[in-house]
N, C-alpha and C positions, 0 to 999 in steps of 0.2 A: 504494500500500500504506500503510495507516494505521500511524503510529508508536505504539508502546506507551509511555505515560507512566509514569515510575517511581512506584510507590506511595508516598504520603507519610502515609497514615493508619495509624498504628500502634495504633489503639484509644484508649480513653479515657486521658487523662492521669492519672497517680496523684496523688491529693490526700491527703497525709498530714499530720495535725496531732497533736502530742503535748502533753498537758497534765500538769504535775507540780507538786505543792505542795512548798514548801520543806521542808528537814529540820527537825528539832526545834531551836527557838531557846531562848535563855536564859530568856525569859519563858514559853515553853511549859512548860519544865521546872519553873518556879516556879508554874505554873497561874495566870498573870496575863492579864487582858485586854490585848491588844497593839495591834491596829489599826495606826495610822500611826506608832507608836513604833518605834524602830529597833534592837532588840537583835540581836546576831549569833547564829550557830549555836553550839550546844554541840558537844562532841566527838562525842556520839552523832549529832547532826544532820549533821556532816561525814561520818561513817561511813555514814549513811543515803544521803547524796548520792552517795558512792562506789558504794554498792550499786546505786542507780538508774542510774548511768553504766554499770556492768558489765552490768546487765540489758538496757539499751537497745543497748549494743554487741553483746551476744550475740544480740539480736533482729535484727541486721543493718541497723540504721537509720543513715543518713547525712544530716545536716541541712545545709540551705542557708542558713537564717536562724533567729535566736532572738529571742524577746521576753521581757522581764522588767519588774519594777516598779522603783521608785526606792529600795526598801528592801533593805538588804544581806543579810538572811537569804535572800531570793529570788535576788539577784544572785550570792551566793557558792555557793548550791546549783547554779545554772546553770553557773558557772565550773568547779566540781568535776566535774559531769556531763560537760561537754564535754572537760575535760582527760583524764578516765578513758577517754573514747571515742576519744581521739586526734584530736579536732576542735576544739582550742582556738582556731583561727583563724576560726571561724564568725562572721559579722557579728551583732552584738547590738544590739537597740533597747531602750532603757530608758525607761519612761514611767510617771508617777505615776497615770495612769488605770488601770493594772493593780495599784495598791496594794491592800492589804487594806481591808476595810470599816473606816471610822473609828468607833471605839467611844466617842468623845467623853469624857464624864465617867467612864466605866467604865475607861478606859485606865489601867493601872498598878495596878488593884485585883484581888485574887483574888476567887473566887466568894463566899466568906464575908463579906469586907469589903463587896462590892457588895450582898449581901442585907441586911446590917445598915444600910447607908446608904439603900437605895432600897426595900427590902422584897423578899422572896423571889418573890412572885407577879409583881411588876413586872419584875424581872431575868429571870425565865423568859420573859415575854412579849417582852422586847427580844431575847433570844438566839434564840428559836424562832419568831418571827413573820417574815413576809416584808416587811411594810411599816410596822412600828412602830420608829422609831429611838430609841436612848437619848439622853439630854440632850446636845446639842452634837455628836451623831454622825450616822451614816448607818444606814438600814435596808438590807437586802439589795436591796430595790427601788431605793433610791438608788444603791447600788453598781453595780447593773446598768445604771443610766442613764448611767454614764460608761464602763463596761467595754464594753458592746455596740456603741456607735457607734465606739469605737476598733477593736474587732475588725472591724466591717464595712468601715471605711475603710482600715485598715493591715494587718491580719493576713489576713483572708479573701482579698483580691486576690492575695497572695503564694501562698497555698495553691491558689487556683483556677488560678494560672499554672503549677502543677506543682512548686512549691517544697516541699520537706519542711521543716516548721516545728515548733519546740518552744517552748512557753510555760511558763516557770517563774514561778509567782506564789503566790497565797495561797488559803486555804480558801474565802473568800467571793467573791473576784474570779473564781476558777475555777468556783465554783458558778454565777455569772452566765453564764459561757460554756457550761457543761454544760446549763443550762436552755435556752439558745438552740439548741444542737446537738441535744439529745435531745427537744426539744418538751415540756418538763416544766412543770407549774404551779408557782406560788410555794410551795404546801404540799408538793409533791413534792420540790422542790429543797432546801427547808429540812431535810427528813428524810435527805438524801443525806450520808453520811459520807465524808470524804476523808482517807486516811491520809497521813502525812508521807512525802515522797520516794517515792511509788508511782505511776509513770507510767501514763497512760491513752493508748493509741494509737488514734486515730480515722482511718478511711478515709471520705472524703466524696465525694458525687457533685457534678455540675455546679451543682446548686441549693444546695449547702452542707449537704445532709441526710446523716445518718450511714448508711453502708452496711456498715460494719464497725467493731467496737470490741474492743480487747484490753486487759484490765487486767493490767499486769505487776506483780502483787502476790501474795505468798504469805502469810506469817504476820505481816504488819505490823499495827501498832496502829490504832485508829480515830481519828476527828477529835475534838478537844476543843472546837471551835466558838468559840475565843477568839482566833484570829488567828495 
């Protein structure tokens, strides 16, 4: 008589990846190009992060691993989110490859100062083009060139193994990831606005393609495109 082997196949492993931009920073409030500069969250930014934590908690998510940049506005957003969720012990990987786009000589300037120094047309090209960097800085294409290999090497293997992962980072480093996940062109991703502290929940298949996406956002503000 043939023995029945216990079933071990419980269907596809869940592959959950959450992306969230940091809450409002001091320089966001002042409308300054930020990039790799390191201002902290405003009080509003901390409240936004708390809001994100509550929404993710209410969505029933439990994280196994978290990734963030080397900049404190992203790190503190992540810490607040995990604390609100009751998951402060989740392991966190911090890496500069998830930092915001480097704005070079634009960093520390507001839009009007930048226009006076470099010309309105040139500043618009730097802000809204995929592959034209500001002086001494990075284009979004340059940013993607460091973010995507990091994702493929360190983040995706964890997601593929069935780990539930959150990435708290910046407008442009997250745009690079979204471009990869959703198969967007450079022009399409430049046009994508990312609100502060508004989580995006992705469900991925074995190839890393998106099979489900939930935007946990209601009446949040849009992206200022300045870091």
